[in-house]
C-alpha positions as CSV (number, residue, x, y, z in Angstrom):
1,M,30.9,52.1,-24.6
2,L,29.4,52.1,-21.1
3,T,25.9,51.8,-22.5
4,R,26.9,48.9,-24.8
5,M,28.5,47.1,-21.9
6,S,25.4,47.6,-19.7
7,I,23.2,46.3,-22.4
8,K,25.4,43.3,-22.9
9,K,25.3,42.5,-19.2
10,I,21.6,42.7,-19.2
11,M,21.3,40.4,-22.2
12,V,23.6,37.9,-20.7
13,S,21.7,37.9,-17.4
14,T,18.4,37.6,-19.1
15,A,19.6,34.7,-21.2
16,A,20.9,32.9,-18.0
17,V,17.5,33.4,-16.3
18,L,15.7,32.0,-19.4
19,I,18.0,28.9,-19.5
20,L,17.5,28.2,-15.8
21,L,13.7,28.6,-16.2
22,I,13.7,26.1,-19.2
23,I,15.8,23.6,-17.2
24,Y,13.4,23.9,-14.3
25,L,10.3,23.3,-16.5
26,I,11.7,20.1,-18.0
27,P,10.2,17.3,-15.8
28,D,13.2,15.0,-16.1
29,N,15.4,17.6,-14.6
30,R,13.2,18.2,-11.6
31,R,14.6,15.5,-9.4
32,E,13.4,16.8,-6.1
33,I,10.2,17.9,-4.4
34,E,10.7,20.5,-1.7
35,L,8.1,20.3,1.1
36,K,7.8,22.8,3.9
37,N,6.0,22.3,7.2
38,D,6.2,24.4,10.4
39,G,9.3,26.1,9.2
40,I,11.3,22.9,8.7
41,E,12.3,22.0,5.1
42,Y,12.0,18.4,4.0
43,V,13.6,17.3,0.7
44,Y,12.4,14.1,-1.0
45,D,13.3,12.7,-4.4
46,N,10.6,11.3,-6.7
47,T,10.4,8.0,-4.9
48,G,6.9,6.9,-4.1
49,S,6.3,4.3,-1.4
50,T,3.3,2.3,-0.3
51,I,1.4,3.5,2.7
52,Y,-1.9,2.3,4.2
53,L,-4.2,5.2,5.2
54,V,-7.9,5.5,6.0
55,D,-10.0,6.5,3.0
56,S,-13.2,8.5,2.8
57,N,-15.2,5.3,3.3
58,D,-13.3,4.4,6.5
59,Y,-11.4,1.5,4.8
60,V,-7.7,1.2,5.5
61,A,-6.5,1.5,1.9
62,R,-3.3,1.2,-0.1
63,T,-1.9,4.4,-1.6
64,T,1.5,6.0,-2.1
65,I,3.3,9.1,-0.8
66,P,6.8,10.6,-1.6
67,T,9.5,9.2,0.7
68,C,13.2,9.3,1.2
69,N,15.5,7.3,-1.1
70,C,16.2,4.9,1.7
71,E,15.4,1.3,2.9
72,G,14.8,-0.7,6.0
73,K,14.2,1.1,9.3
74,E,15.0,4.5,7.7
75,K,12.1,4.1,5.3
76,A,9.9,2.8,8.2
77,D,10.7,5.9,10.2
78,D,9.8,8.1,7.2
79,L,6.5,6.3,6.5
80,L,5.5,6.4,10.2
81,E,5.5,10.2,9.9
82,G,2.8,9.8,7.2
83,L,0.7,7.7,9.6
84,I,0.8,10.3,12.4
85,I,-2.0,12.9,12.4
86,G,-0.3,16.2,12.0
87,G,3.1,14.6,11.5
88,S,5.8,16.1,9.4
89,K,4.4,14.5,6.2
90,S,0.8,15.6,6.8
91,N,1.0,18.1,3.9
92,I,1.6,15.4,1.4
93,I,-1.2,13.0,2.4
94,P,-3.3,12.3,-0.8
95,N,-6.7,13.8,-1.1
96,G,-9.4,11.5,0.2
97,F,-7.1,9.9,2.8
98,R,-6.3,10.5,6.4
99,S,-3.6,9.5,8.9
100,V,-4.7,7.4,11.9
101,I,-2.0,7.5,14.6
102,P,-3.0,10.1,17.3
103,P,-1.4,13.6,17.0
104,G,1.6,14.2,19.2
105,T,2.8,10.6,19.0
106,S,6.5,10.2,18.4
107,V,8.8,7.3,17.6
108,L,11.2,6.8,20.4
109,G,13.2,4.0,18.8
110,L,13.4,1.6,15.9
111,T,15.3,-1.7,15.7
112,L,15.3,-4.1,12.8
113,E,16.6,-7.7,13.3
114,D,15.9,-10.9,11.3
115,N,13.2,-9.0,9.3
116,V,11.3,-8.1,12.5
117,L,10.9,-4.3,13.1
118,T,10.4,-3.2,16.7
119,I,8.9,0.3,17.1
120,D,8.8,2.1,20.4
121,F,6.1,4.8,20.4
122,S,5.4,7.5,23.0
123,K,2.4,7.2,25.3
124,E,0.3,9.4,23.0
125,L,-0.3,6.3,20.8
126,L,-2.8,5.1,23.5
127,D,-5.0,8.2,22.9
128,I,-6.7,6.5,20.1
129,A,-10.5,6.3,19.8
130,E,-12.0,2.8,20.1
131,K,-13.4,2.8,16.6
132,E,-10.0,3.7,15.2
133,E,-7.7,1.4,17.2
134,K,-7.9,-1.7,14.9
135,K,-7.5,0.6,11.9
136,M,-4.3,2.0,13.5
137,I,-2.8,-1.4,14.0
138,E,-3.7,-2.5,10.5
139,A,-2.2,0.6,8.9
140,I,1.0,0.2,10.9
141,V,1.4,-3.5,10.1
142,Y,0.5,-3.3,6.4
143,T,2.6,-0.1,5.8
144,L,5.7,-1.4,7.4
145,T,5.5,-5.0,5.9
146,S,5.4,-3.3,2.5
147,I,9.0,-2.4,2.9
148,D,11.6,-4.9,1.6
149,G,13.3,-6.7,4.5
150,I,10.4,-6.2,7.0
151,D,8.1,-9.2,7.5
152,K,6.9,-8.7,11.0
153,V,6.3,-5.9,13.5
154,I,6.5,-5.5,17.3
155,I,4.8,-2.5,18.7
156,K,5.9,-1.0,22.0
157,V,4.7,2.0,24.0
158,E,7.3,3.6,26.3
159,G,9.4,0.4,26.2
160,E,6.5,-2.0,27.0
161,V,5.1,-4.4,24.4
162,L,1.5,-3.4,23.4
163,S,-0.3,-6.6,24.3
164,N,-3.9,-5.3,24.2
165,L,-5.8,-2.7,22.2
166,P,-6.0,0.5,24.3
167,N,-9.8,0.7,24.6
168,S,-11.4,-2.7,23.8
169,K,-8.6,-4.5,25.6
170,E,-8.6,-7.1,22.8
171,N,-5.4,-9.2,22.9
172,L,-2.7,-8.4,20.4
173,P,0.0,-10.9,19.3
174,T,3.4,-9.9,20.5
175,V,4.7,-10.2,16.9
176,L,2.4,-8.9,14.2
177,D,2.3,-9.7,10.5
178,R,-0.4,-9.6,7.8
179,S,-2.1,-12.6,9.3
180,Y,-3.6,-9.9,11.6
181,G,-5.9,-9.0,8.8
182,I,-7.3,-5.7,7.5
183,N,-10.8,-4.3,7.0
184,K,-12.1,-7.6,8.4
185,T,-15.4,-9.2,7.6
186,Y,-16.9,-12.3,9.1
187,D,-19.1,-14.9,7.5
188,L,-19.2,-17.6,10.1
189,V,-21.7,-20.1,11.4
190,T,-19.5,-21.8,13.9
191,T,-16.2,-21.2,15.6
192,N,-14.7,-24.3,14.1
193,N,-12.4,-24.5,11.0
194,I,-12.1,-20.8,10.6
195,E,-10.0,-19.8,7.6
196,S,-9.1,-16.3,6.2
197,Y,-7.9,-14.8,3.0
198,T,-7.4,-11.2,1.8
199,V,-8.9,-9.9,-1.4
200,Y,-7.9,-6.5,-3.0
201,Y,-10.6,-4.5,-4.6
202,V,-10.6,-1.2,-6.6
203,N,-12.0,2.0,-5.2
204,N,-11.6,5.6,-6.5
205,Y,-11.6,9.1,-5.3
206,N,-12.0,12.0,-7.7
207,D,-11.3,9.6,-10.6
208,E,-8.1,8.4,-9.0
209,E,-8.1,4.6,-8.5
210,Y,-6.5,2.8,-5.5
211,Y,-6.7,-0.6,-3.9
212,V,-8.6,-1.7,-0.8
213,P,-7.8,-5.1,0.9
214,I,-10.5,-7.0,2.7
215,T,-9.7,-9.9,5.0
216,K,-12.6,-12.4,5.0
217,Y,-13.1,-15.0,7.7
218,V,-15.1,-18.0,6.8
219,N,-15.7,-21.5,7.9
220,G,-13.3,-23.5,5.8
221,N,-14.3,-26.5,3.8
222,G,-11.0,-27.3,2.2
223,D,-11.4,-24.9,-0.8
224,D,-8.1,-23.8,-2.5
225,P,-7.4,-20.2,-1.4
226,I,-6.3,-19.1,-4.9
227,K,-9.5,-20.4,-6.4
228,V,-11.5,-18.7,-3.7
229,I,-9.9,-15.4,-4.3
230,I,-10.4,-15.6,-8.1
231,K,-14.1,-16.6,-7.5
232,E,-14.5,-13.6,-5.2
233,L,-13.0,-11.2,-7.7
234,S,-15.2,-12.5,-10.5
235,S,-18.4,-12.4,-8.4
236,S,-21.1,-10.0,-9.5
237,P,-22.4,-8.0,-7.8
238,I,-19.5,-7.6,-5.3
239,Y,-20.6,-8.0,-1.7
240,E,-18.5,-5.1,-0.4
241,T,-20.1,-1.7,-0.7
242,N,-18.3,0.9,-2.8
243,L,-15.7,-1.6,-3.9
244,M,-15.2,-2.9,-7.5
245,S,-13.5,-5.7,-9.4
246,Y,-12.9,-5.6,-13.1
247,L,-12.5,-9.3,-13.5
248,N,-15.1,-10.7,-16.0
249,A,-17.7,-12.7,-14.2
250,E,-17.3,-15.4,-16.8
251,A,-13.5,-15.6,-16.5
252,S,-12.5,-19.1,-15.4
253,L,-9.3,-20.2,-13.7
254,L,-8.4,-23.4,-15.6
255,G,-5.5,-24.3,-13.4
256,Y,-2.4,-22.9,-11.7
257,E,1.0,-23.8,-10.3
258,Y,3.4,-22.2,-7.8
259,T,7.1,-22.9,-8.5
260,D,10.3,-21.0,-7.9
261,N,8.4,-18.1,-6.3
262,N,6.3,-17.7,-9.5
263,L,2.6,-18.1,-9.5
264,K,1.3,-19.2,-12.9
265,L,-2.4,-18.7,-13.5
266,N,-4.1,-20.2,-16.5
267,F,-7.5,-18.7,-17.5
268,N,-9.9,-19.0,-20.3
269,E,-10.0,-16.2,-22.9
270,L,-12.5,-14.1,-20.9
271,L,-9.6,-12.9,-18.7
272,L,-8.8,-10.6,-21.6
273,N,-10.2,-7.1,-22.1
274,G,-13.5,-7.4,-23.8
275,I,-12.8,-4.3,-26.0
276,D,-9.9,-5.7,-28.0
277,N,-9.5,-9.2,-26.6
278,K,-5.7,-8.6,-26.5
279,N,-4.8,-7.2,-23.2
280,I,-5.5,-7.7,-19.5
281,L,-6.9,-4.7,-17.6
282,E,-4.4,-3.2,-15.2
283,E,-7.0,-3.4,-12.4
284,V,-7.3,-7.1,-13.0
285,I,-3.6,-7.6,-12.9
286,Y,-3.2,-5.6,-9.7
287,T,-6.2,-7.0,-7.7
288,I,-5.1,-10.6,-8.4
289,S,-1.4,-10.0,-7.9
290,L,-1.8,-8.1,-4.6
291,S,-4.3,-10.7,-3.3
292,A,-1.8,-13.5,-4.2
293,N,1.1,-11.6,-2.6
294,D,-0.7,-11.7,0.8
295,L,-1.2,-15.4,0.4
296,Y,2.4,-16.5,-0.4
297,D,5.3,-15.4,1.8
298,D,8.0,-15.5,-1.0
299,L,6.0,-14.6,-4.1
300,E,8.0,-12.7,-6.6
301,M,6.1,-13.0,-9.9
302,V,2.5,-13.6,-11.1
303,S,2.3,-14.9,-14.6
304,F,-1.0,-14.8,-16.5
305,Y,-1.8,-17.4,-19.1
306,V,-4.8,-17.7,-21.5
307,N,-5.4,-21.2,-22.7
308,N,-1.8,-22.2,-21.8
309,E,-0.3,-19.2,-23.6
310,E,1.6,-16.6,-21.5
311,V,0.2,-13.1,-22.0
312,Y,1.6,-11.1,-19.1
313,T,4.0,-11.5,-16.1
314,M,3.8,-9.1,-13.1
315,N,7.1,-8.6,-11.2
316,L,5.8,-7.8,-7.7
317,S,8.9,-5.6,-7.0
318,E,7.6,-3.2,-9.7
319,I,4.4,-2.6,-7.8
320,E,4.6,0.8,-6.1
């Protein structure tokens, strides 16, 4: 009898272990990722949030990392840890990317009012190399303005507004937004009529694609920004080294309209994937939608038409 009871207990225990193992191995039931760093345990759900980090080509690029299931300044605080070199999220920075805020920097305070986030950093923020200081500002601004409800950023150091870059002493606006630009290039012949627009291109690392925004400064001649962006994306070859666009060079924008926060773009049939002529490549949808999103403050959707027939609508809230 004792032997049978022992065997029964062993069988029950073994069955329980097997059940737990099966549950663990089913992806839908693995709701959390446990991350450990310096003896502190951080628990995140499967939420991925946009962050701008420096890639292997020294571009400030758009990627994602796991974050807390939170919003507003709580998410801002979480993402800032990913921007700090050696921060608490350094072990989940994607391969091929690096953080840019100097090590040892801490966030002393965060306030969010009227969609303006004010961050007070410790003095270590000023220990940035000159060649990195613009990248740092761009990464901070673009990361934080990717969060719903944050449109502008004020950067302070030990309670004082950062009004100049630490090394070059270049002036900084008190209130920063995406008009500050990112990965800037200049094609200017005069200092008059300067206009800017931001185009998102595709890059890849180890066969993983991601998006790189380039802000271009040109002497304006009244050209429509949307038409300029589409022309840039359909240009071949692309001016920017290592960057790609999948938009067919013969794709033509026939017209567009912006109503009710929806940008409707009407193309000829060469917008469609040349392989089956039925679908639009994801890279084309993303590069156009992300570029348009930086152009319009309240853009919610980008609708793609071919010869006046709707073929796809991108809801910008669905872009990670």
